[in-house]
N, C-alpha and C positions, 0 to 999 in steps of 0.2 A: 709219222709224227704230225698231225693238223698244224694249225698256225698257231701261233704261241697268243697268249691269254695274256692280258692285261689283268695286271692284280697290284691291290692298293689305292687307294681313292684320295684327293685329297681335295680337301671340302674350304681350305680357307687357303694362305700361300707359304702356312709354316705349319709340320708335324713332329712334337719329339717326344721319345718315350721309352722305355726301358721296358724289355722284356726277359724273361727266363722262362725257358719251359725246357721239356724232354721229349716232348712229341711235333719236331717240327714237322710242317704239310707243304710249306713251300718248298717243294724239288722240281718239280716241272720244269720246263722254259716259261720265261715269262718275261713283261717288259711293265717298266711306266713311263706315263706322260709328266711325268715330272721328277727331278734330281734326287738322290737318297746319297745319303753317308750312313753309314754303320759303323760304329764304335767296338768293335769285339774284346769281349771283355774275359770269356773263359770259354772252354768248350772243344770239342772236335767237328772242323768245317773245312769245307773243300769249297769255294766259292769258284764258282767257271762263267766268264762274262766273258762274252764275244770269243767264247774259243779260246782264251785264256782258261788255265784252270792255278787257283793259288792255296793252299793250305797255311790255313790263320795263324797265328802266334797271339795272345794275349797283347790287348792293348794295339795291334793294325789297325790302320783305319780305310773304309772299303770306299771307295767312289764309285758309284755308278751315275752314268747321264741318262738323260729322259732318250726313250728309245733304247737302250744297251740289252740284247737278249742276254739273258743270264739266269743261273738256276745254283742250288745250295745240292752238297750233300755232306748230310747231320749223321751224324753217328749220335742217333739216341740214348744210349748207353748213360751219359753225360750231360749236366743241365748244358741249354746254349743258352748262355749272357751275352745281351750286346744292349746298346743305343743304338734306337734307328731316328735319323732325322728327314723329312720327306721337303722338301723345297721346289716351290714354284720358280720358275723363272724371272716372273715380276718381285720376288722376294729379293733374288741376286740383282738384280736392275735397281731395287730401291736403295742400295747399297753403293752403289756405283758411283765416284768421281773421276774427277780428273788426277788423282792422285792413288785411289784406291780401286778393288775389284775382289769384293769378296770371292768372286769365281775364279780367280788367277791358280788356285788351286786344281780346280780340275781340268784348265789349261796347261797347266803343267803336266798330270799326270797324261792326258792325251799324247802330248807332245813325247812323252817317256815309253808311253806305249805300255803303261803300268796302272793299273788300275790299285792297288795295295800300297800307303805308304807304311814304313814301321819304323816306330823311334829306336838309333842307334842305344842309346843308354837312358833310360826312364830316370835316375836318378837327377841327374843334370838336366832333365828336359823340363820346361815352361811350358811347354803344351801336354804334357804326363800329367803336372799338374793341374793346368787345366780340366783334365778330363776327371780328373779324381774328383774336381768339386764340381763337374757336371753329373756325373754320377751319385752322390750324395746327396744333391738337390732333389733327387728324387725321395727322399724318405722326408722334406721339410715340405711342414705344412702351417707354415708361418703366412704371414701377411703376404700376399700377393705372389704367393710359389710360383704360380704357374709363370709370371711377368719373369721372375727370378730367375726362371731356369733359363727362358728367353736371353735374358742380360747374359746370363753365362753361356750360352750356346754362342752368342757374338762375340764374348771373348775368346771361346774357343778358336770360331772361326778366323779370328784376327790371329792368334799364335799357331795356326794350322798354315796358314798365307804367308807370315813370316820365315816358318823353318821352309819352308819351301823356297821360298826367294833366297834366301840364306843357305841351303843343299843341306838342312840338319833331319834332311829326313831319307830314307833311303826307299825308293821304287824297286819294288823287291821283283824278282824276275819271274817269270811264270813256271810250271813245272809242268810236265807231263803234255807236252801240247808239240805241233807240229811246225817246223817254220815255214814251210812253203804253204801248208791253211794259213797261217797268222798273216801270210804275204795274199794271197787271196780275198780273205777278209776285208785287209785293207782297201785293197784295190777295188772291191765290189763297194764299199762305203763312199771311197773318194770318186766314184763314177758311177752312179746312182742314175744320172741323167744320159749315158750312153750305153753299148750295144755289151751287154752281161750274157750272153747264151755261152752254153758249155763249150762249143767249137769255138768260139771268141776265146773264152777263159784257158782252154785248154791249150792253143795256138801261144796264148802269149806268155805261158808259166812255163813252155817247152814241157811239157806230162798231155801223157794217154788220159785221154776225156773221159774211159772209164774208170781206172785209177784213182782219178782227180775225184771223181765224184763219190765212189767207194768211201776214200780217204777223209774225204769233207764229212759225210754220214756219221764214219767211224769217232771222226774227232771232236767233230762237235752236236751232233746227236739231232740233226738235222740237214734236209737234202740242200743240194744248190739254188733250187728253183724256188723252194718254199721261202728261204732265206733270204732273197733278193727280193724278190715278191713282195714281201712284210716289210721292210727294212723301203723298199721306194713307196710304199704305200702309209709307212709312218711318214718322212719325211714330205710326199704330198698332203696329209693332214697338216702337218706343222707350218706348210707355205700358205695354205688356204685360210690359217688360223693366224696369220702375220697376214692377210689379206689380199692377196696373190689369188686371180680367180680361176676355179677349179680345172676349167678347160687347159688354162695355161700350164696350172700345175701338173694336170697329167702329163703333157707332153714335158715338162722339165724332169720328171722322174723316170724318163725312160718308155713310158706307154705310149703306145704308137696308135690306140686307135681307145675313143672316150667309152664306148658301151663296155668294152672290158673291163677297163677301169672303175668305172661305175658299181659294175658289179660286182669287182673285188674290193673295192671300198666300201660297199654296204653290208655285207658279207663279214667283213674284219670288224669293222668300228659298228654295226648296226645304225649306220644312218646315212642319208646320201650324202655326196661334197656339196650339195648347195645346205643340208640342214647344218652340215659343220659352220659355214659359212657364216651364220643367222645365229651362232653363238655369239 
């Protein structure tokens, strides 16, 4: 497998749409440079996010943070129905105050090491009622229909965060994943500025490097080297966009040679680090 492709493009702070199809092509590993919420309505779908696999049930809420590498296994014999929301970091920041933060649900999911939230009892859930209203809004073509959908989405986010704070949602466990690989993935993402060579990882996790490499590819679909390099580059781009000098971002993300970094950066993003800084 080569490098992972960026899919989905966000030209505004926020996009909300309802999709139903029986020929889903979004199956290869990819990432987004925005946060994504999927409200699964119906179908037969297995969602794989950062090595964790989830078998979805109706009204599950899937949270994918920007730069998370993920893919879908979709049974195209039945319709795949979902509401998808693309959200920029700026959008979330606009709704943050000293008393609330709409991105709390993403933070809680990260702390729980789970990307999928499940409503235990649909009948008693105000969140389910909010989802139902949001779903119905896609057939509403009345006055300010698009604005109305955005208002309903904000209402959904309020209910989602309240439910997460009060533990009224189940952060579901992953299926068909290896705990050792999850530990390795977590360690890589927490130490992108450090030494992450094959020998170093194998020694840290007390595992044969050949077995580790084979298991990592088997469980995640990509090699350790590919995964580590791309995660470092994605972090570097995020740092550069936040105002960090490209040379500093290079070394902060574990690269030891700036020319090697710029070549890899240009290959992945189609532009140089200096071009990114001009955005």
